[in-house]
N, C-alpha and C positions, 0 to 999 in steps of 0.2 A: 509598571510596564511602559515601555517606550511609546509615546503618543504617535510617532510616525509609523511605527509598526501596526498599531491598532487601526490607523487610518487606511492602510492599504490591505486590510483583510477583505477578500472578495465577497460579493453578495450574489444573490440568485441571478441578477442580470449578467454578471461576469461569467457565471457558469453557462448561461444560454449563449453568450457570445463565444465562449470557448468551444461549445458544442458546434456552433455554426462554422467556426474557424477550422476545426480538426475533423469534421465528419467525413470528409473525403479521404482522409489518411488512415483513420482508425477503423477497426472492424466493429460492426454492430453485433456484439457477441450475444449468443442465445441465452435465454432464461429457461432453465430446466426445472421440472418438477417430477418427482418419482414417488408413486404411491407407497412403495416398500420403504423408502427412506422416511416418508411422512409417518408411516406406521411405527417405525423404529424410534422416531424422535417425538411422536405424539403432537405434531403440529403440521401445518401446510407450509412446506418449505419451497421457496422460489430462489434458485441459484443463478445469479448473474455470473456467467462463466468467463471471467477475465483471464483465466488460464488459456483461453483460446484467442486472446488478443495478440496482435503483432508483438513480437519479442517475448511472448509467453506470459505477460503480466499486465495489470492495469496501468503500470507505470508509463506505458507508451502514450497514454492520454495526456498526462501532465507534461511529459517531455515534448510532445508534439506542439502543445499549446505554448510552452515557453519558447521554443525555437520559432514558431510562427510569429509570436509577439516581437522577438528580436528583429525578424525580417520586416515587420510592419514599421518598426521604429528606425529602420535603416541602419541597424547595428550589424556590421560584418565582422567576421573573424571566428576563430575557434573558441570552444567552450570548455569549461572544466566543472567537475563535480566530485563528490565522494559517494560511495555506494558499496553495499555488500554484494551487489550484483544486478538486481532487476532494474533499478533506476539507471545504472550505468549502461546496461545493454540498451535500454529504451532510448536514452539520450544519444548513445552512439548511432543508433539507427536513424533517429529523427535528424540528427546533425548531418549524417551522410546524405540523406535525402535532400537536404538543403545545401549541400556542397561544402559542409564544414567537417571538422574533426573534433570529436569529444575526447578530452583527457579525463580519465576516471581514477581517482584515488580509491584503492580497495585494500581492506585488511588482508594481511598475508595469509590468514587462515580461511579466506573465502573459498567457496565451492569451486573446484577446478572447472566444472561445467559452466559456471557463471562467468568465470574469468575468460574462458574460451569464447563465450557468447559476446562479451564486450569486444574482444579482438575481431571476431568474425564480422561484426557489424561495423568495423572500421575504427573502433576506439583504441586509444593508447592507454595502457594500464600502468599506474604508478602505485607500488605497494607501500603499505604503512603498517605499523604495529596495530593489533586488534583492539584499539580503544577509540572512544569518540574524540578525545583530545588529539590523538595522532591524526585522525581523519581531517579534523579542522585545520591543524597546523600544515599538513601537506597541501591541502586545498589552497590555503592562503599563499603558499609559495608559488603555486601555479598562477594564481590571480595576479600576484606581484609581477610575474613574468609577462603579463599582458593578455592572459586568457579571460574570457567573459564567464563569470560564475553563474551556475544554475544550481541553486540549492535543491537537494532531493525532496524536501517536503516543506520547509519554512519559507515559502515563496508564493505570493498570491497567484502567479501564473500556473504554478504546479497544483495548488489547491483547487483552483477553478477547473483545471483540466481533469483532475481526479474526480471531481464532483459530477462529471458528465456520465459516469457509470451509473450512479444512483438516479440521475435524471432519466436515463433510458429504462432502468428497472421500474421506476414508478410509472412511467408512461405505458409500459407493457402490463403491469399489474397494479392498477390504481387503487385497489382495495387493501393494500398491505397495512398491517397494524404495527409491525416492528421491523426495523432494519438493523443488521449487525455486521460489522466489518472487523478485520484484524487491525491492530494498532502497533506501529513501530514508532516512526517519527511523527505520525499523525496526519499526513497529507490526505490519505484516503478517507479517514473518518471525519476530518474537519470539512472536506469537500462534500461528503455525504450529508453531514448535519446541516450545512448551509443549503444544499439542494432540496432537502426535505422539510425545511422549517414551516412552510406554508401548508403542508399536507396532513399535519396532525398525527404523524407517526413518531413513536419513540425510537431513538437511535441509541444503540449499545455498541461498545467496542470491547475487544478482548486482546490481552497480551499474555505472553508466557510468564509463568511464575518466575523464571530465571531472567526475565527482562521487564519486570513490572515497575519500571521507573515512573510511569505516569500515575499509577496508583499511589506510589510513594509521594510523588509531587502533589497530588490532590490532597493527601493527608496533611502535608506540610504547608499547603497553600502557596507554594512556589516551586519552580522547576528545580529538581535536584541537580547539582552541578556535576556529580560524579556517580557513575553506576557501572559496575562491572557485569555485563550480561553473560549468562551461561544458559544456553538453550539450543535445542536442535533447530528452532525456527530462525534461521540465519537472517531472514529478511526483516525481522522485528527487533534487532539488537540496537537500533539507534535510540538516542535520547529524544524525547518529545521536543518539538520546536516551539518557539515563543508564540507565533501566531496560532499554531495548532492547539497549544495548551489553552489559550484564551477561548477558542471556539469550543473545545471539549468542556471546559468549566461551565460555559454558558448554555450549551445546546446538546450535550450528550447525557443521556439519562443515567448511565452507569458504565464504569469500566470494570470488566470481569477479568479473571486470570485463570489459566489452566496449566496443568503440569505437562511435562514432556511426554509422560506415558499417556495422558489424556489425548495429546496430539497424535501420538502413534495409533491409538485405537480409532481415532476419528479418520485418519488417513485410510486405514484398512476398511472401515465401514463405508466410506465414500466409494472406494473401489468395488466393494462387494455389491453395492446397490446400483451404482451408475457406471461401473467399469471405467472409471477415469482416475488416473494418477494425479494427485495434487501434492504440492510441496507443503512442508510443515506449517509455514505461515498461514496458508489458506485453511488448513485443517483446524486452526484454533477456533474458528467460528462454529464448526460442527461440534467440537469438544465442549464449547461453552453451552450450546443448546442441550447437549446430553446432560451436562452437570446441573442445569438450572431449569427443571421443569416448572418450577413455581413462577418463572418469568415467561417462558415460551410455550408451555403446553396449551393446546387448543387454539393457538393464534396463527394468523397468516404472516409468515416471517420472510423477509427478503434478506438474502445474504450475498455479500460480494466474495466470490471465490477468486482470491487476489492473484494467484499465479500457479503455474504448473511446471516451473523450471527445476525439475529434479530428474536425475538419471534413474532409469528403472532399477539398476543394481543398488543404488543408494536407497531408493524407496524400499526395496526388498530387505535390505539390511536393517533399516529403521523399524520396519514392521515385523521382523522376525520374532517369533515367540509370543506375539500378541494374541 
């Protein structure tokens, strides 16, 4: 692994600095506990509701930190990234607040709602084929044209920003025993693992069966170069990043996987108990807890509900017949 990349993986001090840097911009999202959901899952569940974050997902934390760092460094100009939607929208909003424009490479099969969100926040959308290679190639073209790159997850500023959600969760519920997050590119779980290292909690991650590239990478001992994702959890289709993979190997207890039907059932359960619509990526954590009582039963579990960017009609269609 590249020594330079290893050297700039953030630490807990970076996460505290990120929190101080962005706290006036981000929402202090609530941590919800519901006795009926606890009973269903046989654990004490504390949900950090980043679906209520600005732009509808935790991604606004990392994006805000990245833009703030550019400002501190005196770097002006527009930015570019690739995203299935949530990071793109978050970066578009953070950039607009700072007087910039974000250019976002998005797969052509992205959610129409997420495409519109990027545009509504002032971002410029550039479509590409629905593969990781296509995303990277299109982003490289934008950067060659003079835009400043902000990687959606393999970036120390992004990782530190995402870790602030776990920092707030632990501050509110300091007696947690386990924390679990969704896993796509790995920005959230790597930030969470770094934020919780000194607290003695086990960190778990979960990805869909159809996008379980990290599990495959852990088996092989290296990041798989090509993986064709096929899952309803559109926010988790990215390949794990280099920095993120290193943190996962060192600090995440286990990466679990769940099926799309597991995700659908979890989306429905969360609505039945809390009356909150969450997107498929968020529901992976609920599905994993349902599937693995041997890990979570009887424990105090913190979960990051990563986002809520789903149209009610799409939610209804996905959960129909469950």
